[in-house]
ZADO-1210 file (C-alpha; in nm, 4 decimals, padded with zeros to 6 digits):
<atoms>
<atom x="00.0000" y="00.0000" z="00.0000" code="MET" pos="1"/>
<atom x="00.1538" y="00.3315" z="-00.1044" code="SER" pos="2"/>
<atom x="00.1193" y="00.6467" z="00.0989" code="ALA" pos="3"/>
<atom x="-00.0748" y="00.9168" z="-00.0813" code="SER" pos="4"/>
<atom x="00.0991" y="01.2468" z="-00.1329" code="LYS" pos="5"/>
<atom x="-00.0653" y="01.5365" z="00.0476" code="PRO" pos="6"/>
<atom x="-00.2205" y="01.7836" z="-00.1964" code="LYS" pos="7"/>
<atom x="-00.0747" y="02.1323" z="-00.1818" code="SER" pos="8"/>
<atom x="-00.3375" y="02.3790" z="-00.0764" code="LYS" pos="9"/>
<atom x="-00.2830" y="02.7008" z="-00.2711" code="LYS" pos="10"/>
<atom x="-00.4457" y="03.0102" z="-00.1247" code="PRO" pos="11"/>
<atom x="-00.7515" y="03.1363" z="-00.3077" code="CYS" pos="12"/>
<atom x="-00.9502" y="03.4588" z="-00.2978" code="CYS" pos="13"/>
<atom x="-01.1951" y="03.4517" z="-00.0087" code="GLY" pos="14"/>
<atom x="-01.4449" y="03.6529" z="-00.2135" code="LEU" pos="15"/>
<atom x="-01.4511" y="03.4952" z="-00.5597" code="CYS" pos="16"/>
<atom x="-01.2610" y="03.1683" z="-00.4983" code="GLY" pos="17"/>
<atom x="-01.0015" y="03.2181" z="-00.7727" code="LYS" pos="18"/>
<atom x="-00.6599" y="03.0609" z="-00.7243" code="ILE" pos="19"/>
<atom x="-00.3522" y="03.2332" z="-00.8589" code="GLY" pos="20"/>
<atom x="-00.2429" y="03.5910" z="-00.8098" code="LYS" pos="21"/>
<atom x="-00.3661" y="03.6502" z="-00.4539" code="VAL" pos="22"/>
<atom x="-00.2397" y="03.8422" z="-00.1546" code="ARG" pos="23"/>
<atom x="-00.3458" y="03.9057" z="00.2023" code="LYS" pos="24"/>
<atom x="-00.5473" y="04.2203" z="00.2704" code="THR" pos="25"/>
<atom x="-00.3807" y="04.4890" z="00.4817" code="ASP" pos="26"/>
<atom x="-00.6999" y="04.5417" z="00.6823" code="CYS" pos="27"/>
<atom x="-00.8031" y="04.1918" z="00.7901" code="CYS" pos="28"/>
<atom x="-00.5375" y="03.9527" z="00.6592" code="GLY" pos="29"/>
<atom x="-00.7709" y="03.7527" z="00.4338" code="ASN" pos="30"/>
<atom x="-00.6624" y="03.6143" z="00.0974" code="TRP" pos="31"/>
<atom x="-00.7909" y="03.8238" z="-00.1919" code="ILE" pos="32"/>
<atom x="-00.7239" y="03.8583" z="-00.5667" code="CYS" pos="33"/>
<atom x="-00.4239" y="04.0829" z="-00.6288" code="ASP" pos="34"/>
<atom x="-00.6108" y="04.2543" z="-00.9116" code="ASP" pos="35"/>
<atom x="-00.6253" y="04.6249" z="-00.8304" code="HIS" pos="36"/>
<atom x="-00.4760" y="04.7043" z="-01.1739" code="GLU" pos="37"/>
<atom x="-00.7905" y="04.5654" z="-01.3440" code="LYS" pos="38"/>
<atom x="-00.9837" y="04.8756" z="-01.2396" code="TYR" pos="39"/>
<atom x="-01.0002" y="05.1533" z="-01.4996" code="VAL" pos="40"/>
<atom x="-01.0170" y="05.4944" z="-01.3260" code="PRO" pos="41"/>
<atom x="-01.3607" y="05.6609" z="-01.3363" code="PHE" pos="42"/>
<atom x="-01.5234" y="05.3496" z="-01.4875" code="SER" pos="43"/>
<atom x="-01.7039" y="05.2694" z="-01.1607" code="TYR" pos="44"/>
<atom x="-01.6500" y="04.9022" z="-01.2493" code="ALA" pos="45"/>
<atom x="-01.6714" y="04.6487" z="-00.9690" code="ARG" pos="46"/>
<atom x="-01.4305" y="04.4035" z="-01.1354" code="ASN" pos="47"/>
<atom x="-01.1523" y="04.4015" z="-00.8729" code="SER" pos="48"/>
<atom x="-01.1979" y="04.1968" z="-00.5548" code="CYS" pos="49"/>
<atom x="-00.9099" y="04.3874" z="-00.3948" code="ASN" pos="50"/>
<atom x="-01.0478" y="04.7329" z="-00.4764" code="ARG" pos="51"/>
<atom x="-01.4049" y="04.6365" z="-00.3889" code="ASN" pos="52"/>
<atom x="-01.3044" y="04.5183" z="-00.0406" code="HIS" pos="53"/>
<atom x="-01.0765" y="04.8174" z="00.0128" code="ASP" pos="54"/>
<atom x="-01.3293" y="05.0815" z="-00.0993" code="ARG" pos="55"/>
<atom x="-01.6748" y="04.9349" z="-00.0388" code="TYR" pos="56"/>
<atom x="-01.6556" y="04.7756" z="00.3075" code="THR" pos="57"/>
<atom x="-01.6431" y="04.8994" z="00.6647" code="LEU" pos="58"/>
<atom x="-01.3404" y="04.6739" z="00.7132" code="CYS" pos="59"/>
<atom x="-01.1449" y="04.8537" z="00.4399" code="GLY" pos="60"/>
<atom x="-01.2642" y="05.1993" z="00.5449" code="SER" pos="61"/>
<atom x="-01.1883" y="05.1336" z="00.9120" code="HIS" pos="62"/>
<atom x="-00.8315" y="05.0328" z="00.8248" code="TYR" pos="63"/>
<atom x="-00.7765" y="05.3146" z="00.5743" code="ASN" pos="64"/>
<atom x="-00.9010" y="05.5767" z="00.8240" code="GLU" pos="65"/>
<atom x="-00.6710" y="05.4389" z="01.0956" code="GLY" pos="66"/>
<atom x="-00.9483" y="05.3645" z="01.3456" code="HIS" pos="67"/>
<atom x="-00.8681" y="05.1574" z="01.6546" code="ALA" pos="68"/>
<atom x="-01.0209" y="04.8190" z="01.7420" code="GLY" pos="69"/>
<atom x="-01.2438" y="04.6013" z="01.5247" code="HIS" pos="70"/>
<atom x="-01.4631" y="04.7641" z="01.2587" code="TRP" pos="71"/>
<atom x="-01.7787" y="04.5891" z="01.3825" code="LYS" pos="72"/>
<atom x="-01.7652" y="04.7802" z="01.7108" code="TYR" pos="73"/>
<atom x="-01.6256" y="05.1140" z="01.5885" code="CYS" pos="74"/>
<atom x="-01.8302" y="05.4242" z="01.6777" code="ASP" pos="75"/>
<atom x="-01.6213" y="05.6352" z="01.4385" code="GLU" pos="76"/>
<atom x="-01.7196" y="05.4099" z="01.1482" code="CYS" pos="77"/>
<atom x="-02.0851" y="05.4180" z="01.2576" code="ARG" pos="78"/>
<atom x="-02.0874" y="05.7996" z="01.2641" code="LYS" pos="79"/>
<atom x="-01.8977" y="05.8346" z="00.9339" code="SER" pos="80"/>
<atom x="-02.1791" y="05.7134" z="00.7094" code="PHE" pos="81"/>
<atom x="-02.5497" y="05.7655" z="00.6515" code="LYS" pos="82"/>
<atom x="-02.7141" y="05.4593" z="00.8110" code="THR" pos="83"/>
<atom x="-02.8125" y="05.3098" z="00.4749" code="GLU" pos="84"/>
<atom x="-02.4524" y="05.3250" z="00.3538" code="MET" pos="85"/>
<atom x="-02.3165" y="05.1968" z="00.6859" code="TYR" pos="86"/>
<atom x="-02.5418" y="04.8907" z="00.6516" code="VAL" pos="87"/>
<atom x="-02.4485" y="04.8398" z="00.2846" code="TRP" pos="88"/>
<atom x="-02.0735" y="04.8727" z="00.3558" code="TYR" pos="89"/>
<atom x="-02.1098" y="04.6198" z="00.6372" code="GLY" pos="90"/>
<atom x="-02.3236" y="04.3604" z="00.4601" code="THR" pos="91"/>
<atom x="-02.2427" y="04.3626" z="00.0882" code="ASN" pos="92"/>
<atom x="-02.0753" y="04.0818" z="-00.1084" code="GLU" pos="93"/>
<atom x="-01.7299" y="04.2439" z="-00.0786" code="TYR" pos="94"/>
<atom x="-01.7060" y="04.1507" z="00.2902" code="ASN" pos="95"/>
<atom x="-01.5329" y="03.8455" z="00.4325" code="PHE" pos="96"/>
<atom x="-01.7292" y="03.8958" z="00.7525" code="GLU" pos="97"/>
<atom x="-02.0673" y="04.0697" z="00.7635" code="LYS" pos="98"/>
<atom x="-02.2134" y="04.3128" z="01.0131" code="LEU" pos="99"/>
<atom x="-02.4349" y="04.1250" z="01.2572" code="GLU" pos="100"/>
<atom x="-02.7724" y="04.2810" z="01.3407" code="ASN" pos="101"/>
<atom x="-02.7367" y="04.5895" z="01.1177" code="PRO" pos="102"/>
<atom x="-02.9455" y="04.8903" z="01.2204" code="PRO" pos="103"/>
<atom x="-03.2708" y="04.9606" z="01.0394" code="THR" pos="104"/>
<atom x="-03.3117" y="05.2716" z="00.8273" code="PHE" pos="105"/>
<atom x="-03.5727" y="05.4528" z="00.6243" code="LYS" pos="106"/>
<atom x="-03.5167" y="05.4110" z="00.2502" code="PRO" pos="107"/>
<atom x="-03.3733" y="05.7064" z="00.0616" code="THR" pos="108"/>
<atom x="-03.6309" y="05.8576" z="-00.1732" code="LEU" pos="109"/>
<atom x="-03.5696" y="06.0619" z="-00.4862" code="CYS" pos="110"/>
<atom x="-03.6664" y="06.4231" z="-00.4239" code="SER" pos="111"/>
<atom x="-03.7897" y="06.4412" z="-00.7843" code="GLY" pos="112"/>
<atom x="-04.0088" y="06.1354" z="-00.8364" code="CYS" pos="113"/>
<atom x="-04.0238" y="05.9678" z="-00.4948" code="GLY" pos="114"/>
<atom x="-03.8645" y="05.6412" z="-00.6161" code="LYS" pos="115"/>
<atom x="-03.6539" y="05.4446" z="-00.3638" code="VAL" pos="116"/>
<atom x="-03.2817" y="05.4916" z="-00.4341" code="ILE" pos="117"/>
<atom x="-03.0453" y="05.2133" z="-00.3215" code="HIS" pos="118"/>
<atom x="-02.7427" y="05.4288" z="-00.2421" code="LEU" pos="119"/>
<atom x="-02.4885" y="05.1446" z="-00.2476" code="GLY" pos="120"/>
<atom x="-02.5787" y="05.0145" z="-00.5905" code="THR" pos="121"/>
<atom x="-02.7594" y="05.2835" z="-00.7918" code="GLU" pos="122"/>
<atom x="-02.6584" y="05.6119" z="-00.9477" code="GLY" pos="123"/>
<atom x="-02.7822" y="05.9284" z="-00.7798" code="PHE" pos="124"/>
<atom x="-02.6992" y="06.2933" z="-00.7213" code="SER" pos="125"/>
<atom x="-02.6884" y="06.4599" z="-00.3833" code="GLN" pos="126"/>
<atom x="-02.7109" y="06.8228" z="-00.2847" code="LEU" pos="127"/>
<atom x="-02.7118" y="06.8581" z="00.0939" code="GLY" pos="128"/>
<atom x="-02.9818" y="06.6226" z="00.2213" code="GLU" pos="129"/>
<atom x="-03.1568" y="06.6127" z="-00.1183" code="LYS" pos="130"/>
<atom x="-03.1074" y="06.2897" z="-00.3183" code="PHE" pos="131"/>
<atom x="-03.2072" y="06.2585" z="-00.6838" code="THR" pos="132"/>
<atom x="-03.2231" y="05.9307" z="-00.8809" code="CYS" pos="133"/>
<atom x="-03.0220" y="05.8921" z="-01.2010" code="GLY" pos="134"/>
<atom x="-03.3239" y="05.9499" z="-01.4250" code="SER" pos="135"/>
<atom x="-03.4324" y="06.2711" z="-01.2499" code="CYS" pos="136"/>
<atom x="-03.0707" y="06.3903" z="-01.2378" code="SER" pos="137"/>
<atom x="-03.0439" y="06.3497" z="-01.6158" code="GLU" pos="138"/>
<atom x="-03.3680" y="06.5431" z="-01.6688" code="LYS" pos="139"/>
<atom x="-03.2414" y="06.8252" z="-01.4455" code="GLU" pos="140"/>
<atom x="-02.9089" y="06.8427" z="-01.6330" code="ILE" pos="141"/>
<atom x="-03.0945" y="06.8592" z="-01.9678" code="ARG" pos="142"/>
<atom x="-03.3058" y="07.1505" z="-01.8362" code="LYS" pos="143"/>
<atom x="-02.9932" y="07.3360" z="-01.7217" code="ILE" pos="144"/>
<atom x="-02.8239" y="07.2805" z="-02.0583" code="LEU" pos="145"/>
<atom x="-03.1332" y="07.4045" z="-02.2446" code="GLN" pos="146"/>
<atom x="-03.1464" y="07.7205" z="-02.0290" code="ARG" pos="147"/>
<atom x="-02.7746" y="07.7770" z="-02.0866" code="THR" pos="148"/>
<atom x="-02.8143" y="07.7411" z="-02.4647" code="ARG" pos="149"/>
<atom x="-03.1116" y="07.9772" z="-02.4662" code="ARG" pos="150"/>
<atom x="-02.9295" y="08.2410" z="-02.2657" code="SER" pos="151"/>
<atom x="-02.6311" y="08.2245" z="-02.5054" code="LYS" pos="152"/>
<atom x="-02.8665" y="08.2799" z="-02.8006" code="LEU" pos="153"/>
<atom x="-03.0258" y="08.5874" z="-02.6375" code="SER" pos="154"/>
</atoms>
């Protein structure tokens, strides 16, 4: 009877499961794709596990802001975000560990049409406490451009 050779266990990304070019995160020490270069600036793409965890989680924010202790119990993190965004940053698919018992919040409504805006995943504009969905924002920009064109013609 021959002894079986132990299989080598290569680290894989804890978010997407890919094996290969991975590294440990600075914030929490989990294995993640070393793929930050995949992101094209201003594309708003969510194609980099590394960037997504770094930019769209409380874990990444907590580390980047230099807060003390664990992100799940950090009052500074809690006060840094509108409750809806705090919950999204703590529970989205870019987390290795999710926020337990997230606080409840009232949905954000578009000040133009009243539609619910999901701040973590949808486009919107904000001016002070006024939130406008992508569709209403586009309409408002078109109106401004039309007024500008008219005033130039006068």
